[in-house]
Backbone as CSV, one residue per row, in Angstrom:
resi,resn,N_x,N_y,N_z,CA_x,CA_y,CA_z,C_x,C_y,C_z
1,MET,68.937,84.029,105.533,70.287,83.959,104.938,71.054,82.792,105.548
2,SER,71.656,81.949,104.717,72.389,80.784,105.199,73.797,81.168,105.638
3,PHE,74.447,80.228,106.326,75.823,80.465,106.749,76.719,80.724,105.542
4,SER,76.480,79.950,104.452,77.337,80.119,103.284,77.177,81.506,102.682
5,ASP,75.974,82.097,102.786,75.770,83.452,102.286,76.613,84.449,103.079
6,LEU,76.641,84.259,104.398,77.427,85.148,105.251,78.917,84.955,105.009
7,ASP,79.309,83.707,104.807,80.717,83.369,104.621,81.226,83.781,103.244
8,ARG,80.311,83.905,102.278,80.686,84.180,100.900,79.834,85.315,100.327
9,PRO,80.115,86.541,100.753,79.334,87.672,100.241,79.626,87.909,98.760
10,PRO,78.683,88.510,98.038,78.906,88.799,96.623,79.957,89.886,96.439
11,LEU,80.571,89.896,95.278,81.509,90.960,94.941,80.751,92.275,94.783
12,ASP,81.324,93.333,95.305,80.724,94.662,95.219,81.273,95.357,93.973
13,GLU,80.503,95.316,92.903,80.962,95.872,91.632,81.272,97.361,91.734
14,LYS,80.429,98.103,92.414,80.633,99.552,92.543,81.924,99.852,93.296
15,PHE,82.157,99.120,94.373,83.387,99.303,95.159,84.618,98.996,94.309
16,LEU,84.569,97.874,93.567,85.718,97.476,92.760,85.991,98.475,91.642
17,ARG,84.941,98.981,91.029,85.143,99.994,89.996,85.795,101.247,90.574
18,GLY,85.373,101.609,91.779,85.965,102.780,92.417,87.437,102.601,92.726
19,ARG,87.829,101.356,93.035,89.224,101.073,93.353,90.097,100.939,92.108
20,LEU,89.513,100.429,91.021,90.337,100.005,89.887,90.116,100.786,88.596
21,VAL,88.904,101.243,88.342,88.608,101.936,87.081,88.605,103.435,87.351
22,ARG,89.757,104.028,87.191,89.949,105.455,87.485,90.652,106.116,86.315
23,PRO,90.594,107.433,86.229,91.356,108.129,85.178,92.843,107.784,85.269
24,GLY,93.424,107.385,84.176,94.831,107.016,84.165,95.107,105.569,84.510
25,SER,94.071,104.840,84.954,94.251,103.432,85.300,94.285,102.578,84.053
26,PHE,94.967,101.447,84.122,94.958,100.518,82.998,93.569,99.932,82.785
27,TRP,92.868,99.661,83.867,91.557,99.018,83.771,90.511,100.040,83.353
28,THR,89.825,99.746,82.252,88.883,100.699,81.670,87.424,100.325,81.899
29,GLN,87.169,99.051,82.168,85.798,98.599,82.415,85.842,97.350,83.269
30,LEU,84.973,97.278,84.276,84.910,96.114,85.158,83.456,95.715,85.339
31,ASP,83.145,94.494,84.965,81.776,93.984,85.079,81.775,92.729,85.934
32,VAL,80.799,92.619,86.830,80.610,91.423,87.642,79.267,90.811,87.266
33,VAL,79.282,89.533,86.876,78.048,88.839,86.518,77.796,87.720,87.520
34,ALA,76.513,87.397,87.723,76.171,86.351,88.688,76.617,84.980,88.206
35,GLU,76.416,84.716,86.915,76.755,83.404,86.377,77.008,83.516,84.883
36,THR,77.955,82.732,84.409,78.234,82.652,82.974,78.901,81.309,82.709
37,PRO,78.737,80.768,81.508,79.473,79.536,81.215,80.988,79.723,81.336
38,SER,81.501,80.870,80.836,82.949,81.107,80.847,83.233,82.594,80.704
39,THR,83.980,83.153,81.642,84.353,84.567,81.518,85.288,84.772,80.332
40,ASN,86.118,83.776,80.007,86.976,83.911,78.835,86.145,84.070,77.567
41,ALA,85.058,83.328,77.465,84.203,83.425,76.282,83.547,84.798,76.187
42,VAL,83.142,85.356,77.337,82.526,86.686,77.345,83.531,87.730,76.862
43,VAL,84.756,87.659,77.371,85.775,88.642,77.001,86.225,88.434,75.559
44,ALA,86.302,87.190,75.101,86.671,86.926,73.706,85.644,87.532,72.755
45,ALA,84.367,87.442,73.103,83.322,88.034,72.268,83.452,89.554,72.239
46,ALA,83.777,90.135,73.391,83.978,91.585,73.451,85.179,91.997,72.604
47,ALA,86.233,91.193,72.639,87.420,91.482,71.827,87.079,91.460,70.343
48,ALA,86.305,90.470,69.937,85.919,90.360,68.532,85.067,91.538,68.087
49,ALA,84.348,92.148,69.051,83.497,93.300,68.744,84.265,94.613,68.777
50,GLY,85.575,94.549,69.058,86.395,95.751,69.030,86.637,96.420,70.361
51,GLN,86.284,95.776,71.474,86.493,96.342,72.811,87.986,96.622,73.027
52,PRO,88.349,97.796,73.543,89.765,98.062,73.820,90.264,97.266,75.016
53,GLU,91.581,97.186,75.158,92.125,96.433,76.283,91.794,97.141,77.596
54,GLY,91.874,96.375,78.671,91.538,96.926,79.983,90.185,96.481,80.490
55,LEU,89.466,95.674,79.704,88.189,95.118,80.152,88.448,93.972,81.117
56,LEU,87.675,93.909,82.203,87.761,92.821,83.164,86.348,92.331,83.463
57,VAL,86.123,91.046,83.295,84.826,90.445,83.602,85.028,89.387,84.678
58,ALA,84.266,89.510,85.766,84.325,88.544,86.864,82.963,87.891,87.016
59,ALA,82.964,86.642,87.444,81.713,85.906,87.643,81.688,85.296,89.039
60,GLU,80.494,85.271,89.623,80.323,84.606,90.912,80.328,83.085,90.741
61,TYR,79.923,82.638,89.554,79.886,81.202,89.275,80.066,80.972,87.786
62,GLN,80.869,79.968,87.433,81.055,79.570,86.042,80.504,78.160,85.872
63,SER,79.572,78.000,84.951,78.982,76.678,84.740,79.832,75.790,83.834
64,SER,80.697,76.423,83.033,81.546,75.644,82.120,82.949,76.236,82.067
65,GLY,83.499,76.564,83.236,84.838,77.123,83.290,85.864,76.151,82.730
66,ARG,86.868,76.705,82.050,87.866,75.865,81.396,89.261,76.146,81.927
67,GLY,90.057,75.095,81.984,91.455,75.231,82.339,92.327,74.808,81.172
68,ARG,93.610,74.629,81.443,94.511,74.169,80.398,94.176,72.739,79.989
69,LEU,94.580,72.385,78.752,94.454,71.024,78.224,93.003,70.549,78.211
70,GLY,92.058,71.509,78.093,90.653,71.163,77.981,89.997,70.743,79.282
71,ARG,90.683,70.931,80.400,90.108,70.546,81.681,89.050,71.546,82.130
72,THR,88.158,71.076,83.000,87.123,71.972,83.528,87.606,72.586,84.837
73,TRP,87.032,73.753,85.165,87.337,74.435,86.428,86.003,74.780,87.069
74,THR,85.637,74.042,88.113,84.343,74.237,88.761,84.537,74.459,90.246
75,THR,83.885,75.479,90.779,83.928,75.780,92.205,82.534,76.189,92.666
76,PRO,82.233,76.049,93.956,80.936,76.511,94.446,80.779,78.018,94.227
77,PRO,79.550,78.497,94.058,79.336,79.936,93.846,79.993,80.783,94.932
78,ARG,80.652,81.856,94.512,81.253,82.868,95.373,82.372,82.328,96.269
79,SER,82.930,81.166,95.918,84.031,80.610,96.707,85.388,80.935,96.105
80,ALA,85.380,81.526,94.903,86.634,81.768,94.184,86.575,83.103,93.452
81,LEU,87.731,83.532,93.000,87.801,84.641,92.056,87.894,84.027,90.663
82,LEU,86.891,84.297,89.855,86.824,83.785,88.489,86.724,84.991,87.574
83,MET,87.772,85.295,86.838,87.777,86.539,86.068,88.661,86.415,84.841
84,SER,88.341,87.259,83.860,89.115,87.280,82.623,89.377,88.715,82.212
85,ALA,90.569,88.932,81.667,90.989,90.272,81.255,91.302,90.282,79.767
86,LEU,91.042,91.431,79.157,91.347,91.631,77.741,92.613,92.463,77.607
87,LEU,93.610,91.886,76.916,94.881,92.562,76.669,95.105,92.631,75.162
88,ARG,95.686,93.744,74.726,96.017,93.901,73.305,97.465,94.390,73.174
89,PRO,98.431,93.506,73.390,99.847,93.918,73.290,100.328,93.965,71.847
90,THR,99.670,94.745,71.026,99.950,94.741,69.586,101.325,95.286,69.233
91,SER,101.946,96.035,70.144,103.281,96.564,69.868,104.374,95.530,70.114
92,VAL,103.990,94.382,70.681,104.955,93.323,70.992,104.891,92.252,69.919
93,ASP,106.051,91.768,69.501,106.100,90.694,68.515,105.258,89.514,68.990
94,ALA,104.474,88.949,68.087,103.550,87.872,68.443,104.261,86.674,69.068
95,ALA,105.514,86.446,68.703,106.268,85.320,69.264,106.507,85.475,70.761
96,ARG,106.402,86.714,71.257,106.643,86.951,72.679,105.357,86.955,73.509
97,TRP,104.210,86.829,72.871,102.951,86.870,73.613,102.832,85.726,74.622
98,GLN,103.518,84.612,74.335,103.421,83.477,75.255,103.955,83.812,76.651
99,TRP,104.773,84.863,76.742,105.273,85.267,78.058,104.154,85.774,78.964
100,LEU,103.025,86.159,78.385,101.881,86.550,79.217,101.429,85.388,80.105
101,GLY,101.539,84.176,79.578,101.157,83.010,80.359,102.050,82.756,81.553
102,LEU,103.240,83.348,81.548,104.153,83.249,82.687,104.071,84.489,83.575
103,LEU,103.761,85.615,82.970,103.663,86.880,83.699,102.442,86.912,84.619
104,VAL,101.304,86.405,84.135,100.060,86.491,84.912,100.126,85.702,86.223
105,PRO,100.578,84.441,86.227,100.682,83.760,87.520,101.632,84.441,88.503
106,LEU,102.651,85.135,87.980,103.524,85.907,88.871,102.737,86.998,89.588
107,ALA,101.855,87.674,88.847,101.036,88.732,89.452,100.132,88.148,90.523
108,VAL,99.535,86.996,90.243,98.643,86.353,91.219,99.429,85.956,92.469
109,ALA,100.581,85.318,92.270,101.384,84.883,93.413,101.854,86.068,94.245
110,ALA,102.304,87.128,93.582,102.780,88.308,94.300,101.659,88.948,95.117
111,ALA,100.468,89.029,94.537,99.333,89.624,95.255,98.958,88.795,96.477
112,VAL,98.925,87.487,96.307,98.574,86.585,97.410,99.601,86.683,98.534
113,ARG,100.848,86.766,98.166,101.901,86.884,99.174,101.769,88.197,99.951
114,LYS,101.390,89.273,99.247,101.299,90.583,99.888,100.077,90.719,100.790
115,VAL,98.899,90.456,100.242,97.677,90.777,100.994,97.170,89.624,101.851
116,ALA,97.492,88.380,101.463,97.000,87.237,102.219,98.085,86.553,103.036
117,GLU,99.341,86.936,102.788,100.492,86.385,103.503,100.564,84.867,103.387
118,VAL,100.289,84.391,102.172,100.398,82.968,101.853,101.588,82.805,100.915
119,PRO,102.515,81.868,101.188,103.756,81.751,100.405,103.544,81.079,99.045
120,ALA,102.813,81.753,98.192,102.492,81.199,96.874,103.717,81.182,95.966
121,GLN,103.760,80.175,95.101,104.796,80.064,94.076,104.142,79.747,92.741
122,VAL,104.940,79.806,91.678,104.411,79.507,90.351,104.955,78.174,89.865
123,LYS,104.082,77.443,89.195,104.452,76.161,88.586,104.348,76.324,87.080
124,TRP,105.397,75.941,86.358,105.370,76.060,84.912,104.290,75.168,84.324
125,PRO,103.515,75.648,83.340,103.679,76.990,82.778,102.888,78.084,83.491
126,ASN,101.741,77.757,84.091,100.936,78.878,84.590,99.973,78.529,85.721
127,ASP,100.421,77.716,86.665,99.650,77.477,87.878,100.274,78.234,89.039
128,VAL,99.486,78.423,90.083,99.969,79.019,91.322,99.761,77.993,92.428
129,LEU,100.843,77.678,93.141,100.820,76.639,94.162,101.162,77.192,95.538
130,VAL,100.744,76.444,96.552,101.267,76.604,97.906,101.829,75.231,98.266
131,GLU,103.144,75.164,98.396,103.841,73.884,98.431,103.436,73.143,97.156
132,ASN,102.802,71.974,97.255,102.434,71.283,96.014,100.929,71.291,95.803
133,ARG,100.251,72.212,96.467,98.790,72.289,96.381,98.390,73.429,95.444
134,LYS,97.435,73.163,94.571,97.058,74.149,93.553,96.071,75.165,94.106
135,LEU,96.504,76.427,94.077,95.682,77.536,94.552,94.968,78.236,93.404
136,ALA,95.636,78.358,92.280,95.065,79.104,91.148,95.571,78.543,89.836
137,GLY,94.775,78.768,88.795,95.162,78.377,87.445,94.916,79.526,86.482
138,ILE,95.703,79.564,85.431,95.623,80.629,84.431,95.378,79.993,83.068
139,LEU,94.486,80.596,82.288,94.242,80.154,80.923,94.432,81.345,79.988
140,LEU,95.434,81.253,79.115,95.722,82.313,78.148,95.253,81.863,76.773
141,GLU,94.458,82.703,76.117,93.958,82.395,74.781,94.178,83.583,73.855
142,ARG,94.687,83.317,72.665,94.785,84.355,71.635,93.489,84.340,70.832
143,VAL,92.953,85.507,70.572,91.714,85.607,69.810,91.891,86.613,68.680
144,GLU,90.948,86.600,67.772,91.007,87.532,66.649,90.967,88.960,67.172
145,GLY,91.716,89.829,66.528,91.712,91.231,66.962,92.919,92.025,66.491
146,PRO,94.158,91.585,66.756,94.486,90.463,67.633,94.378,90.876,69.106
147,ALA,94.172,89.894,69.956,94.046,90.165,71.383,94.390,88.907,72.172
148,ALA,94.654,89.106,73.454,94.869,87.994,74.370,93.820,88.074,75.468
149,VAL,93.220,86.945,75.757,92.270,86.852,76.863,92.934,86.024,77.953
150,VAL,93.023,86.604,79.147,93.681,85.943,80.260,92.636,85.589,81.313
151,GLY,92.427,84.300,81.530,91.488,83.842,82.547,92.214,83.451,83.811
152,ILE,91.654,83.853,84.955,92.245,83.559,86.264,91.195,82.898,87.138
153,GLY,91.537,81.760,87.703,90.688,81.104,88.698,91.475,80.918,89.972
154,LEU,91.048,81.569,91.046,91.776,81.558,92.322,90.825,81.130,93.436
155,ASN,91.119,80.001,94.058,90.278,79.511,95.156,90.466,80.371,96.397
156,VAL,89.367,80.875,96.936,89.454,81.763,98.093,88.893,81.093,99.356
157,THR,87.613,80.720,99.362,87.018,80.127,100.567,86.626,78.670,100.371
158,LEU,87.161,78.034,99.357,86.892,76.610,99.135,87.236,75.825,100.394
159,ARG,86.318,74.956,100.823,86.530,74.155,102.026,87.059,72.770,101.657
160,ALA,87.583,72.074,102.658,88.207,70.775,102.407,87.235,69.794,101.763
161,ASP,85.971,69.818,102.188,84.997,68.872,101.640,84.470,69.295,100.273
162,GLU,84.930,70.428,99.759,84.515,70.915,98.440,85.615,70.781,97.397
163,LYS,86.772,70.319,97.803,87.902,70.267,96.869,87.615,69.309,95.711
164,PRO,87.873,69.761,94.466,87.643,68.882,93.317,88.644,67.735,93.237
165,HIS,89.802,67.917,93.846,90.796,66.854,93.928,91.699,67.142,95.121
166,GLU,92.418,66.134,95.564,93.181,66.237,96.803,94.249,67.315,96.753
167,ALA,94.781,67.587,95.564,95.874,68.555,95.438,95.397,70.003,95.422
168,ALA,94.092,70.233,95.474,93.573,71.603,95.453,93.681,72.243,96.830
169,THR,93.738,73.567,96.851,93.726,74.305,98.108,93.057,75.646,97.880
170,SER,92.977,76.438,98.939,92.363,77.769,98.861,93.041,78.667,99.871
171,LEU,92.766,79.960,99.770,93.327,80.884,100.758,92.847,80.524,102.160
172,ALA,91.590,80.152,102.287,91.065,79.790,103.602,91.783,78.562,104.159
173,LEU,91.996,77.552,103.326,92.666,76.333,103.777,94.126,76.572,104.120
174,GLU,94.705,77.640,103.553,96.093,77.979,103.848,96.207,79.032,104.953
175,ASN,95.105,79.270,105.663,95.090,80.210,106.800,95.554,81.612,106.397
176,ALA,95.022,82.098,105.285,95.365,83.437,104.808,94.906,84.498,105.790
177,THR,95.608,85.617,105.799,95.237,86.720,106.690,93.979,87.426,106.218
178,THR,93.608,87.257,104.949,92.330,87.767,104.463,91.762,86.806,103.431
179,THR,90.451,86.636,103.468,89.742,85.895,102.425,88.658,86.783,101.817
180,ASP,88.846,88.090,101.946,87.930,89.033,101.318,88.234,89.085,99.827
181,ARG,87.294,88.632,99.019,87.579,88.499,97.591,87.843,89.841,96.914
182,ALA,87.153,90.877,97.340,87.376,92.189,96.720,88.798,92.675,96.986
183,THR,89.284,92.465,98.199,90.647,92.867,98.542,91.663,92.102,97.709
184,VAL,91.471,90.790,97.602,92.407,89.961,96.843,92.328,90.298,95.357
185,MET,91.115,90.497,94.855,90.942,90.804,93.435,91.616,92.120,93.067
186,ALA,91.422,93.140,93.891,92.054,94.435,93.622,93.571,94.302,93.623
187,ALA,94.102,93.513,94.551,95.555,93.324,94.618,96.073,92.598,93.382
188,VAL,95.382,91.540,92.956,95.802,90.796,91.770,95.808,91.694,90.541
189,LEU,94.757,92.497,90.380,94.657,93.331,89.180,95.668,94.473,89.197
190,ARG,95.997,94.981,90.364,97.065,95.996,90.436,98.404,95.390,90.054
191,GLU,98.706,94.214,90.598,99.983,93.560,90.285,100.051,93.193,88.808
192,LEU,98.942,92.755,88.236,98.925,92.397,86.827,99.146,93.624,85.947
193,ALA,98.473,94.721,86.262,98.621,95.939,85.452,100.063,96.432,85.460
194,VAL,100.695,96.435,86.625,102.079,96.910,86.736,103.015,96.041,85.895
195,ARG,102.876,94.723,86.023,103.779,93.825,85.293,103.514,93.861,83.795
196,TYR,102.264,93.893,83.429,101.928,93.923,82.005,102.456,95.194,81.344
197,GLN,102.263,96.327,81.991,102.708,97.579,81.390,104.237,97.663,81.321
198,SER,104.925,97.120,82.322,106.391,97.091,82.271,106.872,96.216,81.121
199,TRP,106.245,95.063,80.963,106.596,94.152,79.866,106.292,94.795,78.516
200,LEU,105.175,95.494,78.427,104.777,96.161,77.189,105.783,97.250,76.815
201,HIS,106.170,98.055,77.807,107.107,99.149,77.550,108.490,98.634,77.159
202,ALA,108.791,97.386,77.546,110.076,96.776,77.175,109.953,95.944,75.899
203,ASP,108.861,96.149,75.159,108.627,95.418,73.904,108.593,93.909,74.109
204,GLY,108.092,93.491,75.274,107.958,92.067,75.536,109.248,91.365,75.910
205,ASP,110.249,92.117,76.305,111.552,91.535,76.640,111.394,90.529,77.799
206,PRO,111.808,89.269,77.604,111.704,88.274,78.673,112.446,88.671,79.946
207,ALA,113.452,89.537,79.825,114.235,89.951,80.997,113.371,90.652,82.033
208,VAL,112.208,91.161,81.618,111.293,91.800,82.561,110.620,90.753,83.450
209,VAL,110.464,89.547,82.927,109.721,88.489,83.623,110.643,87.488,84.313
210,LEU,111.763,87.150,83.670,112.588,86.029,84.117,113.105,86.110,85.551
211,PRO,113.662,87.242,86.013,114.218,87.237,87.372,113.181,86.885,88.441
212,GLU,112.005,87.500,88.364,110.972,87.207,89.360,110.446,85.784,89.193
213,TYR,110.342,85.332,87.946,109.853,83.969,87.737,110.813,82.956,88.371
214,ARG,112.086,83.178,88.168,113.059,82.262,88.772,112.972,82.287,90.302
215,GLU,112.750,83.466,90.842,112.671,83.616,92.306,111.454,82.906,92.889
216,LEU,110.323,82.975,92.208,109.082,82.424,92.750,108.707,81.067,92.177
217,SER,109.592,80.478,91.377,109.258,79.218,90.732,109.332,78.041,91.699
218,ALA,108.273,77.231,91.677,108.271,75.974,92.419,108.812,74.838,91.558
219,THR,109.030,75.109,90.274,109.414,74.070,89.318,110.916,74.019,89.071
220,LEU,111.532,75.187,88.909,112.954,75.203,88.549,113.804,74.593,89.653
221,GLY,114.727,73.740,89.241,115.598,73.053,90.184,115.018,71.765,90.730
222,GLN,113.788,71.429,90.319,113.116,70.254,90.870,113.113,69.085,89.888
223,PRO,113.126,67.859,90.424,112.916,66.699,89.546,111.458,66.680,89.095
224,VAL,111.253,66.448,87.820,109.894,66.520,87.273,109.629,65.361,86.321
225,ARG,108.353,65.054,86.177,107.872,64.188,85.107,106.936,65.032,84.261
226,VAL,107.140,65.048,82.961,106.341,65.877,82.068,105.599,64.990,81.079
227,GLU,104.263,65.130,81.072,103.475,64.458,80.044,103.405,65.382,78.841
228,LEU,103.928,64.921,77.720,103.993,65.728,76.508,102.673,65.655,75.738
229,PRO,102.435,66.605,74.837,101.166,66.631,74.095,100.860,65.341,73.339
230,ASP,101.903,64.562,72.959,101.661,63.323,72.219,101.394,62.130,73.131
231,GLY,101.337,62.396,74.470,101.033,61.328,75.414,102.238,60.623,75.991
232,THR,103.438,60.946,75.511,104.646,60.348,76.054,105.099,61.126,77.291
233,PHE,106.034,60.516,78.028,106.508,61.127,79.265,108.017,61.348,79.200
234,LEU,108.447,62.333,79.946,109.868,62.672,80.018,110.178,63.004,81.478
235,GLU,111.293,62.480,81.975,111.693,62.763,83.357,113.075,63.395,83.383
236,GLY,113.266,64.306,84.336,114.557,64.951,84.491,114.467,66.047,85.523
237,THR,115.392,66.981,85.429,115.423,68.116,86.350,115.110,69.393,85.590
238,ALA,114.121,70.134,86.072,113.776,71.413,85.437,114.866,72.420,85.771
239,ARG,115.646,72.802,84.762,116.811,73.640,85.027,116.524,75.134,84.926
240,ASP,115.837,75.550,83.859,115.669,76.985,83.641,114.613,77.199,82.563
241,LEU,114.344,78.469,82.267,113.506,78.825,81.133,114.381,79.347,80.007
242,ALA,114.042,78.958,78.785,114.719,79.506,77.615,114.179,80.906,77.336
243,ASP,114.823,81.613,76.440,114.413,82.984,76.121,113.024,83.058,75.500
244,ASP,112.522,81.939,75.008,111.178,81.927,74.436,110.147,81.349,75.406
245,GLY,110.542,81.155,76.673,109.613,80.679,77.690,109.533,79.179,77.830
246,ARG,110.236,78.435,76.952,110.203,76.979,77.065,110.927,76.520,78.334
247,LEU,110.431,75.439,78.920,111.051,74.858,80.107,112.172,73.924,79.674
248,ILE,113.376,74.165,80.194,114.519,73.320,79.866,114.631,72.224,80.925
249,VAL,114.441,70.983,80.496,114.527,69.839,81.402,115.767,69.026,81.037
250,ASP,116.665,68.893,82.007,117.871,68.088,81.801,117.548,66.624,82.077
251,THR,117.771,65.781,81.075,117.503,64.351,81.205,118.789,63.573,81.004
252,ALA,118.682,62.260,81.104,119.867,61.409,80.941,120.463,61.535,79.553
253,ASP,119.627,61.891,78.561,120.166,62.022,77.203,120.296,63.477,76.759
254,GLY,120.374,64.385,77.733,120.630,65.772,77.402,119.463,66.690,77.707
255,PRO,119.627,68.002,77.458,118.574,68.967,77.758,117.448,68.920,76.719
256,HIS,116.225,69.095,77.224,115.046,69.135,76.350,114.277,70.424,76.624
257,PRO,114.239,71.360,75.667,113.401,72.556,75.832,111.947,72.196,75.471
258,LEU,111.027,72.414,76.397,109.635,72.007,76.205,108.732,73.225,76.079
259,ALA,107.959,73.261,75.005,107.030,74.366,74.794,105.698,74.125,75.474
260,ALA,105.348,72.856,75.702,104.066,72.521,76.321,104.216,71.198,77.048
261,GLY,103.352,70.981,78.009,103.380,69.728,78.749,102.747,69.896,80.111
262,ASP,102.360,68.762,80.690,101.746,68.749,82.015,102.806,68.269,83.003
263,VAL,103.250,69.174,83.881,104.384,68.904,84.764,103.920,68.354,86.111
264,THR,104.567,67.285,86.547,104.378,66.767,87.897,105.690,66.918,88.639
265,HIS,105.646,67.543,89.803,106.843,67.650,90.636,107.035,66.331,91.370
266,LEU,108.212,65.747,91.234,108.488,64.469,91.874,109.049,64.705,93.271
267,ARG,108.654,63.843,94.169,109.170,63.952,95.543,110.623,63.502,95.578
268,THR,111.423,64.239,96.327,112.817,63.838,96.500,112.924,62.997,97.751
269,THR,113.796,61.998,97.717,113.946,61.112,98.868,115.339,61.229,99.450
């Protein structure tokens, strides 16, 4: 057995099921696979086949993991939490489903703060940062059903010489109090279930998400540069979120509510 095997034990599927898949629990099925091109694709296929919500699929390695804007997400085997969940918020107006993309990173940040004692924050629309270093990314996809597939990639034991880019980080690099993936995974899924069910019971009301998002946001109040989907750029101060989840950026020519874009936090001098 190599050092990396000792440092990165496999996820214990039986243990995780015992912790999370219980009578009355939101999570109804939990599967751990050794390798898959994409956990989102696995869960999307299950959704199309009629699988009820509460399915969670985790992988030790993703060969074709995807992030926002068509980017890839690749990490060494067993160095990260790579998982996707199936949600069916059919009682919520479809226009409010985009709030899931803001709710999920809150759950990840809250779990990391609790169990790993790392001061994680959220970056609009759906990254999790420590200072300006990326710890986790979220990919939300709507699929036929209707259903939402939520993909989570959280770096746990990624080392400095394994970082895909300089801005990446991991729980280990941030000196977390735990890098046990099962512990972190259980915490993330508990926080996600609580927030999702509260949002569902409120018919998707943004007021369920906004206060905590404002509290944990690394973006609001900061000078930003935003690359828009058409390739143009916009600079200003990220002021707040609109009721539909758009980021309001105050610029020299007035406020701009943005539904999509790649945000860069600018350094203040």
